[in-house]
Structure formats: structure tokens, C-alpha cells
N, C-alpha and C positions, 0 to 999 in steps of 0.2 A: 504494500500500500504506500509506504514511504517513497519507494522508488518511483511509483506511478505519479505521486504528487510532485516529486522533483523533476521528472521528465516533463510533466505538464507545465510547471513553472518555467522551465528552460524554453519550452516551445513558445509560451506566451511572450517571454522576453525577446526571443529571436524574431518572432513575428512582428513585435512592436518596433524593434530596431530596423527590420527590413522595410516596414511601412514608412518609418521616418526617413530612411535613406531614399525613398521614392517621392517624398514630399517636395513639391516644386520650390517652396521657399527655402527649405534646407539645402537642396541641390544648388540653388542659385547662390546661397551663402558660401557653399563649399567651392564654387567656381570663382565667384567675383568678390566675395567677402560680405559681411554684414556688420552692423555697428555693435560694439560691446562697450558697456559702461560698468565700472566697478568702483566701489568705495574701498580703498585699501587701508585697512586699519592696522597700525603698527603698535605693538606693545612689547615691553621688555619681559625678561623671564620672571619678574615679580608681578606681571599683569598691569603695569603702569603704562599709560599712553606715552609714546615717544614722539615729541615734536621735532621739527627741523631735520628729520631723516631724509636722506636723498633717495628718491624712488626713480627707477629706470625701467620702463615697461616696453618690451618688444612685442609688437602685434604682427604675428606671422601671416604670410600669404602662402599660396601654393608653391611659389618659388621663393626661397628664403631671401634672395637679394631684393625682392619686391616688398619685403616686410619693412616696418618703420618703427621708430622709437618715440616714446612719449616720456618726458622727464618733468620732475617737479619735486617739491618737498612737502612733508606732512605739516598739518596745521597744529594748533595748540592741543587739539584732541587726538593727535596722532593719525589723522586721516588725510589721505591724498586721493582725490577723485580723478579717474582717468577715463577717457572716452576715445575710441578709435575703431577703425575698420580692420577686420581680420577674417581669414578663411576658417579659423577655428582650430587648426591642427596644432598650432604652437603659440602660446602666450606665456612669456617669461617675465617675472617680476623680480628685479634685483633691488635690494635695499641695503643702505650703508649709513653709518654715522660714527664719527670719532668716539672711541671708547667702547665700541660694541663690535661683536663678530658680525660679519655680513651675513645676509640671508638671501636665498634664491628659491622662489616658488614657481613651479611650472604647471600650467593649466592646459587642458585640451578639451575643446568643446565637441570634438568629433571622434572621441574614443569609441571604438566598436562596442556596441551593447549599452553605451551610456551617452549617446548623442544628445546634444541639447536641442530644444525646439528653437525655431526661428519665426518671429511674428513681426510683421510690418518692417522687415529689413533689420531686425534687432535680435541678437542672441539672447536667449532666455536662460535664467532669470536676468532681466535687465536691471542695472543699478544694484547688483548684489554686493554684499560686504565680504571682502576677503581678509581674513585675519592672519597676520604674519607675526611671528615672534622674532625679535631682534635681541639676542642675548648680550648681556653686558660682559665686558672683559673685567674679571674680578681680581684674581691674584694668580697669574701664571707663574709656575716655578719649574725648576729643572727636575724632570722625572726620567725614569727609564722608559724609553719609547721603543717598542718592538713591532715591526711589520715586515714579515718575511715568509717565503716559502721554504720549508725545511724538509730535507730528506729524512725519512723515518728509518733509524738504524735497525730496529727490530720490530716486527709486527706480531700481533696476537699475544703480546705480553705487556704488562704494565711497566711504564718507564717514568721515573721521576723527572720533573722539570723545574728548573730554577729561574724564576722571573727576573731576578736581579742580574744573574750572569747570562741570561738570554740563551740558555742551552739546557740540554738534558743533563742530568747529574751523572757523575762518574759511575761506571766506566764507559757510558755511552756518550759522554760529553764532558764539558768542563765545569758543570754546575756542582755546588756543594749542598744547597738547601732544597728540600722538596717542598715547593709551594703547592703543587698539585701533581697528579699522575695522569698520564695519557696512554691509552691503549688503542692501537689501530688494528682493526680486523680486515684482512684483505686476502683474496684467493691467490694472489701472486701473479696474476695474469696481466699482460700489458693493457693499456687503456682501451684498445679496440676489441679486446676479448673478455675483459674482466666483467664478472657478473655480481661481485660482492666486494664492497669497500665501505667501511664506516669507521668512526672514531668516537672515543669517549674521553671526557675529562672527569676525574673524581677528586674530591677533597676528603682526606681521611684523618687528619689531625684533630684533636679536641678544639672546638670553637671555630674551626675553619669552615669555609663554605662560600656560597655566592648569593647575591641578591640582585634581582633585575631592576634596572632603572630605565625609565622611558627616555627615548631620544627625542630631540626636536629636529625633525628631518630636514627642514629648510635651512638650518643654521650651518655656518662654516665650522662651528664647534657644537655638534649635536649632542654631546655626551654630558653626563652629570658633572658638576663642579667638584663634588667631594663625596666621599663615602659617609654613610650614616652609621656611627658607631653603635647605635642602639637598634639597628635592623636585626632581623632574625638570622640572616645568612644561612637559610635552610636548604638552599640548593646544593646538593652534595654530588650530583651526577648530571652531566650535560652530554647529550649524544647527538651526533650529526651523521647522516647517511648520504653517501654519494650515489650508491646503487645497491639494490637488493633484488636482483633479477633485471628487469628492464630499467636502464639508467635514466630514462626519460620520465618515468612515472613513479619511481620509488624514492625520490629524494626527500630527505628530512633536513632542511637547512638550519643553520643557527638563526636565532630570532632576528628579524629585520628591523623591528621598531624599538629595540631595547639593547642595552649593553649589560654585561654581567659584572657587577662590582664584587671584588673578591676580598676576603679576609683570610690571611695566612700567617704562619710563623707565630702562632698564639702562645703566650706564656700565661699559665693558669695559676692563680694564687691558692692558698690553703683552703679558702672557702669555695673554690670552684669557679671563681670569677676571672674574667680575662683582664690581666693587668698590662699586657703589651701585645701588639699585633701590627702587622703591615697590611696596607690596603693597595689594591690595584683595580684595573678595569679591563676586562676582556671585551674587545669591540668586534672581533671577527674570528671565526673558527670554522675551518673547512678541511676536507680531505678529498683525495682523488688519486687514482693510479696514473703514473706517468709513462711516457714512451721509453724512458731509460731503464725501466724495470725496477723502479722504487715507488713507494707510496709517498705522495707529497702532502705535507701538512701546511695549511695556511693559518697563521696565527697573528693576530694584531692585538696589542694590549699596551697599557701604561702601568707602571709600578712605582710606588713611592717607597724608596729604601729607608726613609726615616720612620722609625717605630712610633706608632700612635699618631702620626700625621695623616689626617684624612684627605688632604688636598689632592685632587686628581686632575687639576687644570694645568696641562703641560704648556711650556713656552713654545 
């Protein structure tokens, strides 16, 4: 019954999208453009209006060189109103202000299955409010910043990883402290033949673990500023799958809208409370077989080497 309902809903959506793509007003907008009007509202990470922010809006046409830019600044309420013609396939809003990380938001009025209506030569909804977060630059510091593809020395076994040394622990690397363990399971076949490849990260020490923090996707610095020492850090195992049979339908990726804040190297007092710990943030985690006959681990993170310092805003 559930499958029947799902199929019915998909059929309705597909039929609606097909009908819209045949609508003369929509087709004319896709060919020659229609008017779009937006109230762009800029707020900072605390939710406060940002006045005098520079806003640059690209209104795309079918051929990118025919697109045009609209520029202005936000008023005292953090709003900039823009109005221009576009074919709807590409509208890009760039926002900048001194003391803030820049933000970029991309819109598409003609996304398949989510096409916008066109009425009286205007993209709908007309005069819509687009909210964009412009994060402040708070306190950037020197952190360990890691963003690499790593050859996995051994598969199907747990290997310790040192975030500060940016390597597996000895004897598989130059690391000394185990911040977490990684296990890559792989059938050993090259990329074009492999049917099984996945990876796990686990935290095993007392008090260690992870806590997900939402990203701000439009920001040049989308991640959290700092770890929260009072979070539960209950995430003890993270798993990603590149393939488990068909590589196109069995993927389980790392979360796309969040990063994993980590607490490791915990020192526990006599009452069982954490008196010292180090904090980091895993931003990307992936795995895949290579053409060179090794499994490739993709890992991106920052790590604060100063004990009990929760700052995760890297310079």
C-alpha cells in the first residue's frame, strides 16, 4: 500500500512538472526571461539585521554571457530589494561586509520537478524574501587543519588515528595518540570491479565521542565556531558506504548539512568527570577504491591541540 501511495505521488509530481514545462508563459520565460523580484534579507549568525552589506546578484540567461549583475547595499533593516530579468536557470546572490565571512546563495527557478510558475511575465512567488546568513569573523586562531586523500595501509582492521600528527598511529604511521579509530572494509578489487567498500570511525575512550553541529551552507565559513563542552558527544560510530553491490544506489555519504564536533584525549577525575579534553571538527569523511589498488580515505577536519580550548575557528 505504501509503495502504491509513493508511486502515485511521484506520478502526480511528474505530471505537474510536465504540465508546467508545457505552459506557454513558463516556456517563454525559459527562452526570453521573465522578471524576478526579491527582498534579500541579511542577518548575522546571532539573527541580527546586517546593514550596509554589499549585495551582488547575477541574473542568468540561457547563455551565461547574456546574464547581468545587479548591485546594491542593505538598508538599516538588512534588506536589499533586487529586480531583474532572468531565464531562471541561474540566480546567484553574493554578499560581503568587512568583519564577516562572505556568503553565496544560488537559486534556480527551473529545477526539474520544482519549476516555478510564471504569471504576467513574472517569476512566482514575486517579491519573495530570501534570507541569507552572513557570519561574523569572531576569533580565528591557529589550528591543525587537515584535508587530504590518504592511502589506507591496512583494510578490514581497526587503525588508530592521531588528529594532531595528521596520521595513523605507529606502526602504520607517525601518530602517537589515538583520537579515534578507522576501519575500512573493502573487497580488494580495483574501482571498476569493486562491489564492496565502506569505512567507519569509532570513539572508544571514556568521555570521547562526537556531536553534530549544523552548517550554514551559504557561508564561506559554514562550520561551528566552537565546541560545546556540555554537549553529550554521544556519537560513538560514524559509517560511510561507497558501494555495497551497485555503487550507484548503495551509497551512504557523510552528513551534508552538518559537521561532527569531536571530543578526544579525555582525562577523567576521581568523580568520573572530564577535567581535560581536546576538541576538533570532522567536516568531511569518505572512502573509495582507487585504480592503484589501494583504498582511498578522504578526511577533512580541524583540531585544537590546546587542552580544554573549545575554539574551532581556524585562521
